[in-house]
C-alpha positions as CSV (number, residue, x, y, z in Angstrom):
1,M,0.2,0.3,0.3
2,L,1.2,3.6,-1.2
3,I,1.6,5.9,1.7
4,P,0.3,9.9,0.3
5,I,3.6,11.9,0.4
6,D,1.9,14.4,3.0
7,A,0.9,11.5,5.4
8,V,4.8,11.3,6.3
9,M,5.7,14.8,6.0
10,A,4.8,17.5,7.6
11,H,4.4,20.9,5.2
12,L,6.9,23.7,5.8
13,R,5.7,26.9,6.6
14,T,7.5,28.9,4.0
15,Y,8.5,32.8,3.2
16,I,9.8,33.6,0.0
17,V,11.3,36.6,-0.3
18,E,12.0,37.1,-4.4
19,D,11.9,40.2,-6.5
20,S,11.0,38.4,-9.7
21,P,7.1,37.7,-10.4
22,V,8.1,35.2,-12.7
23,I,10.3,33.4,-10.8
24,R,8.9,33.4,-7.4
25,E,5.0,32.5,-9.0
26,N,7.1,29.2,-10.7
27,L,9.3,28.3,-7.3
28,I,5.8,28.2,-5.5
29,A,4.1,26.1,-8.0
30,T,7.3,24.0,-8.4
31,L,7.6,23.1,-4.6
32,E,4.2,23.2,-3.7
33,E,4.1,20.4,-6.3
34,M,7.1,18.7,-5.3
35,V,7.4,18.4,-1.6
36,P,4.9,19.9,1.1
37,V,5.4,23.4,1.4
38,E,3.0,25.8,2.4
39,V,4.5,29.3,1.3
40,I,2.6,31.8,3.6
41,G,4.0,34.8,2.3
42,T,6.4,36.6,0.1
43,A,8.4,39.6,0.4
44,D,9.8,41.3,-3.2
45,D,12.1,43.7,-0.9
46,E,14.8,43.7,2.5
47,S,12.4,45.9,4.1
48,S,9.3,44.0,3.6
49,A,11.0,41.2,4.1
50,A,12.4,42.4,7.5
51,Q,9.7,44.1,8.8
52,W,7.5,40.5,8.4
53,L,10.4,38.4,9.8
54,A,10.6,40.6,13.0
55,K,7.1,40.0,13.9
56,S,6.5,37.3,16.7
57,D,2.9,35.8,15.0
58,N,4.8,36.0,12.0
59,A,6.7,32.3,12.4
60,C,7.2,30.2,9.8
61,D,9.6,26.4,9.1
62,L,12.1,28.3,6.3
63,V,12.6,31.4,4.1
64,I,13.6,31.3,1.1
65,I,16.0,34.1,0.1
66,D,17.2,35.7,-2.9
67,I,20.4,37.9,-2.8
68,F,19.3,41.0,-5.3
69,L,16.3,42.1,-4.4
70,K,13.8,45.1,-5.8
71,S,15.0,47.4,-3.4
72,G,18.3,46.6,-0.8
73,S,19.7,43.0,-1.1
74,G,19.2,39.0,0.5
75,L,22.6,39.6,2.7
76,G,20.7,42.4,4.7
77,V,17.1,40.1,5.1
78,L,19.5,37.4,6.5
79,Q,20.8,39.9,9.0
80,A,17.8,41.2,10.3
81,A,16.6,37.3,10.1
82,R,19.9,36.4,12.6
83,K,18.4,38.9,15.1
84,T,15.6,37.4,15.8
85,T,14.9,33.9,18.0
86,D,12.6,31.7,15.9
87,A,14.4,28.4,14.6
88,R,13.7,29.0,11.2
89,K,15.8,27.7,8.4
90,L,17.1,30.3,5.8
91,V,18.1,29.2,2.3
92,V,19.2,31.6,-0.3
93,L,18.4,30.8,-3.7
94,S,20.3,32.8,-6.4
95,N,22.0,33.5,-9.3
96,Y,24.5,34.7,-7.9
97,A,26.2,32.1,-6.0
98,T,29.8,31.9,-6.8
99,P,31.9,31.0,-4.1
100,D,32.6,34.5,-2.2
101,M,29.1,34.8,-1.9
102,R,28.1,31.7,-0.1
103,R,31.0,32.4,1.9
104,K,29.0,35.5,2.7
105,C,26.0,34.4,3.3
106,L,26.8,31.1,5.5
107,Q,28.7,33.9,7.7
108,L,25.5,35.8,7.9
109,G,23.1,32.9,9.0
110,A,21.9,31.1,6.0
111,D,22.0,27.1,6.2
112,K,22.2,26.7,2.7
113,V,23.2,28.6,-0.8
114,F,21.2,27.1,-3.8
115,D,22.6,28.3,-7.5
116,K,18.8,29.0,-9.3
117,S,20.7,28.5,-12.4
118,N,21.4,24.3,-11.3
119,E,20.7,22.9,-7.6
120,I,16.9,23.3,-8.0
121,D,17.0,19.6,-7.3
122,G,18.8,20.2,-4.2
123,L,16.6,22.8,-2.6
124,I,13.7,19.9,-3.7
125,N,15.7,18.0,-1.7
126,Y,16.3,20.3,1.0
127,C,13.1,20.6,1.7
128,A,12.2,17.4,1.5
129,K,14.2,16.2,4.2
130,L,13.4,19.2,6.2
131,A,9.8,18.1,5.6
132,S,10.2,14.8,6.7
133,G,11.8,15.8,10.1
134,E,15.7,13.7,8.5
135,D,18.7,15.9,9.7
136,T,19.5,18.7,7.3
137,G,23.4,18.9,8.1
138,S,24.1,17.2,4.7
139,T,26.6,19.5,1.8
140,F,24.0,20.4,-0.2
141,G,24.3,24.0,-1.6
142,Q,27.5,24.7,0.8
143,L,31.0,25.1,-0.8
144,P,33.1,21.8,-0.2
145,S,35.5,21.6,2.9
């Protein structure tokens, strides 16, 4: 007997910070189709994202952040998120996932960094592991040691 994926995985309450409406909509559709994700909000700029993350009643499990935003940057969002005490995972998803940018994001508190152009499968696998409660200490999206 097959067990539906939703029966064994918790829905990840996810907040997405992405300035491109097309990319944001495609990302939401892909994640909701592939893993048990519930997108509870979005922002397209640093200020809106920081304000949302600072509100204690805006709890979520996962924040997916682009580096380049309508105004401000994902780096500022990471800094703002680090100031909160919530135990949410912070993931950067960017076309600018250079080794230096990956290091900077991880230093600012990102749990993982994925390249939009070729690491979407890694993001999906990471989200599936989070939803299943599996340890996410793997090297997906990080620089090799």
